[in-house]
N, C-alpha and C positions, 0 to 999 in steps of 0.2 A: 528527559533531558540529559544529554551527557556533555561532560565539559574535558575540552584541550586540557588546560589549565585551570583546575577546582581551586586549588591553594588560591587566585586571586579573587575567589568570592569571598573573601574574608574583610576584603576592603569593604563589605556592606553594613560591616558593624561601624563605621562612621556616620551612616546615615541617622542614627537615631539623635548622635550627637550635634548633627548639622539642625534637626528638629530644635532642640531644644534650644541652642543658640536663637534661630526663629522666635521662639515663643522669651527668652528673655529679653530679645531686642524689642518686641513688643510691649513687655511689660517695662521695660524701663524708658521707650517713649512714653507711655500712658503716664507713667512716675510724672515725666519730668512736665507733660500737660500740665497736673493738677497742681503744680507749684503756682499758677497764676492765682490773683486774687479771686477773681469771679468765674467760674466756669462756667457759668451762662453766656458772660459776654464773648468765652470764647467759642464758645459751639454757634453763637450767632455770627462772628468773624469767618469763620470754618465755611457756614456753610453744612448744609447736606452732609456726612465723611462718606465713604467710598463703601464702609460695609463689608461683605462679603467678599465683595471681587477685588479688595487689598488682597487676597490669601490665595486669589487664585493662578496667577502667575508664579510665585516661589512655590506653588505646590507642583505645576506643571515645571518647573525648573529641576526639585526634589526627584520627580519620575524621570526628568532627561539624563539626572547623572545616576540613579540606578538603572534605567536601562543601558546606558554607557557603559557602568561599571560590570552589567553582566557580561557585555562586547567584547570587553576585553578579556574575561574568562576564557572566549573562543568557544561560545555554545555549540554543540552538533544538533540534528535531530534529522530523524528519518522521513525524507520524502521521497515522492514517486518522479522519475526521470524517465525520460525516454532511453530507450535500451541501446546498448554499444552492437547487440545482436549482428552481425552482418550476413552470416551465414547459417544456416540450419539445415544439415543431415537427417532425414528421414529416413530410418533402416527398417524395412516392413519383411515383414515375413509372409514367405509365401509357400512354404511347407504343407505337406498335403492335410495336416490337421486343420490348415485352414478353410476345408473345405466345408466343416462342422454347420449345423444350422441352428446350435441352441441360441445364437444371434442371429435373427434374421434379416434379409434371407440367407445370409450366411456368412460367417466371420470373415470370408477375404472381401464379399460385396461389399460390407459393413465399412471395412478397414476402407476399402477406395472410395467410397463413396464421401464418407469425414476425411479423407485425407485430401480431395480436391477440394473441399469447401473450407478448409482450412489455408491453402495457396492461396485461394481468394481473398483471404479477408487478408495475407500480410501485405504490408505496404511495398511498395514495389521495389524500394530500393533494400530488401532481404533477398539476396539470393538463396535458394533451396537446391539441396541433391537428393538425390534419392539410391539408397543400395535397398538391392533385395537379396533375400539370403533363403537357402533351404540349405543341401547337403552341403553348398560353397554358398561365395557371395558374389554379387557382382555389379559393379555401376552402373545402373540403367540411365541413368540422367546426371551428368556433372551437374554444379552449380550453376544455377542460372535464374537470371531475370524473366526469363519468358514463360508466364503462366501455362501455356498453351501448351509448351516442349513437358511442363511437369503432370499437365493433367493428362498429355496422350502416353506418357513415360508409366502414368498408374494403371492407364487402361490396358497397356500391354502385360500385365501381368499374369505369367502361367504357373499354374499348381505344380512342383516340384517332390520327390522325395528327402528325408533327413530334415532333420532342424539345426543348424548351426549359429546358433545365439553370439558367441561369442567372434566368430568370421564375420559378421553383421557389423559389430561393434569395432573391431581392426581396421576393419576397410572402411569404415566410415572416419575412421581417425586419420588413415590415408588418404581418403580424399580431403577434410578437412584442411591437414599438413603433407599436400603433394611434394613439396621438398625437405621432407623433416629424415627422408629414409626410412620410414617405418617397415619391419620385417614381417613381408606379405607371406614367405614362405610357407607357414604355418596353414596359411590356408588355400594358396595354390599348389604346394607340392612341390614345388621348383627351389632351388639352391640360389643364393643371393650372384648375382653375378660380377665377378673380380673389377677391380678399378681398373677404369681406362687408362693409356697412358695418358698423364698431364692432367688427370681429373682429381681433383683434392678429396680427401676424405670427408665424410659428414663429421662435422663438430659432435663431441662427446655429449650425449644428452642428459638435460640437469633436472631431475621432477622440481615440480611448482608447487603450491599450496593447493588443494581440491575444491574445485571450484571457481578459480581465479583468473580461468580464461573468459575474457568479457566479448569475444568475437564471433563466438560460433559455439552450437549447441546440435546433438545426437538427438532423438526423439526415436525410440526403441518400441515396436509393437507388436507384440506378440502374445502366445499363449504361455511362454514361458518353459516349454518343455524340449529340452535339448538332449537330441539323440547322437549329435556327431561332432568334431570341431574340437576347439580351443573351448577351456573352461570361462563359462563368463564373468565370471567374477576375475578370475586372473586377464581377462578382456579390458574390464571394467577399472580393475586397478590401474590399466596402460592407460585410461581415460582421464583417472583422479592425477595420475602426475603427471599429467598435461594441462591441468586445470579445466578441463571439458566437463561439461556436466553432462549426464544422460538420464534425461527422463524417459521414464519406462511407462508404458500401457500397457496392460494386460486386459486381452480381450478373450471372452468366452466364459462360462460357467464354471463354478469350483467343483459339481459334478461332472460337467463334461457329457459327451456322450460317443457312443459307439460310433465309428464310421467304416464303411468300406472301401478301398481303392486298389484296383489292380488285383484281383483275387484276395486282398488280405481284410481282416478289419483290427483294431484295436480302440479303445476308450481313452479319448484324449480331454486332457483336464486342466484345467487351469493352474500353473507352477506359478502363485505370491510370491515365495519367499528369496527365490533367485532375482524376480524384478525388481522387488524389494529391497534386495540383498544391492546389485549393480545402483538402482537409485541413492542408495546411502552414501556408497563408498565415494560417488560422485558429487557429491553434495546438493544431489536432485530432488525428484519429486516421484511416487509411484503413483500410478490412478489407476483405479479398476473402471471397467468398462463391460459391465455384464449384458449390455444390449444399445441398440443400434443407438438409441436415442440419449444414452449414456457415452455412447461411444462421443457423438457430436458435442457433445457439454465438454468432454475433455479437452476436444481439441479447440475449442472457444475458449476457454479456459486456457491454454497452451499459447494461444494464440496471443491472447491480451498479456501472459508473464513474459513472454518472449519481448513482444514491443515495448515495455515498460519497463522497469525495477523500480525496487524499493532502496535505497542506499542512502546510508549517514551522511550526512554532508553539513559540512561548516556554515554556521548563518549568524556568523558574528557582523557581515556586512549589513544585515537586515536589521539588528540591531542597534547599531551604529545610526545608519540612517533615519530608525524611528527617534531616536534620541535627538537627531538635529532637526525633524520636524517638529520636536515638542519645544527646542527651543525660541522656533523660529514663532509658533504658536502664542508663548509665553511673552514672548517681546513685542508681538504685534499685538492682545490685548493690554498690554500693560499701555503701550503709545497711542493707542484708543480709546481707554477708559480715560489716564492720567496727562496724557502728554508727554509723557518720556519713556525711555528703557529702561524698566524697573527701578 
């Protein structure tokens, strides 16, 4: 447990002093009692003493004071809270290498089925957008809460040539921040249009801490073999500068397999190094999916991570409430047992 003001914990050193003071008061009371000529007469007059019960209320008060002093130091604890994620972009590889069958029945089909299950399991409040990429990238479904539209978009995937992973990340960022003026010329090949008369220029972009954006995330699913387009690590830096986490999912086997497509053949392998680099740069995580079952488990794990999050939160209020409850219990027991409050 961490504390905002840890120096105030030094006040706990006062507690042993209070214990010593309490013991001294008991000793003084006992000494005064022994001054009577006949101790037996005193016992008869007082009847049966309270015994151990007389120590319970003071002990509870001491515990309450301890808890209150801890609260003043403003303790912090890692607690699980509902996530702030409102928009998730699925960036999905539809290049020719996704026809490989090292993941049954094929990389593409396994990805589609897992993605549809992922979409169904998310809370309705979460908006999901889908970006597909091969030689270029395209928004096949803008962010929406309609699960039917998302599933239909996934079912429409068609394999294409080349793999531009960087393009998929950049277009996903532009989909998350449609008004940020992200330059898409490296993806579309078109120059940026000049400002229209009266149009205000975009504000200068200021990078933020990687992973600090709490209202959206990107899930990149690919075999990681880039053949064209922007460098994926450069695109990952763009995401990191905007605080967006890019969770990467590597689908396929490290050995890969040889596939044929329109008269050519090639061996397609999983490039884990690139995917791990993207995840690390954006303070996210990399997941390996070597089989269809692995892929389903990855999506289930991501669904949980994006719906809830662990966050360091101040819990001084809980300690203060516990201290107040202990005081009430101590006062109640004292009143019930001795007819007075302390």
